[in-house]
C-alpha positions, 0 to 999 in steps of 0.5 A: 671103590671103597671108602672107610670112615673111622669115627669116634662117637655115634654116627647114623649114616654117611652119604658120600655123594648125591644118590649114593646108598648107605652101606653101613651105619654104626658106632665105633668107640661109642658106649651104648647101654641097654637103656639107650637101646630100648629107647632107640627101639621105642623110636624104631617101633613108633616109626614103623607103626607110622609107616604101617609096617606089618604086625609081624614086623612090629612083633619082632621089634617088641620081642627085641625090645623085651629081650634088651630089657632083660638083665642078661639078654640072650645074645643068640636070640637078639642076633636072630631078632636083629636080622629080621628087624634090620630087614624091615627098618632098611626096607622102609627106611625108617629111624636110621639114627635109632637103628644105628644105636641098636646096632652099636649096642648089639655089636658091643654086646657081641664083643662081651662074648669074646 
């Protein structure tokens, strides 16, 4: 069974019942700018440090943050970095709201390329 929720605005996670796994988080119809993504990455980085994430994982977030701060970020580079960061964030279950902001920003950035 599959549920689809269309939400106009920022969302973090939707749980459909006790014990359910969150399969997808993101934003639909939300406008996320690079400044918001950088602030969210700061939150993700702090949460990962607090959980004792490995230095390599922290470096990925720092690299993603650095790329996001550029006037013309490289979408391919961000796409690669985001996959590594996503794995760590999901494995450690940290900062879901902040991660949703980053994911929405990347989705919007990816749409600009089309």
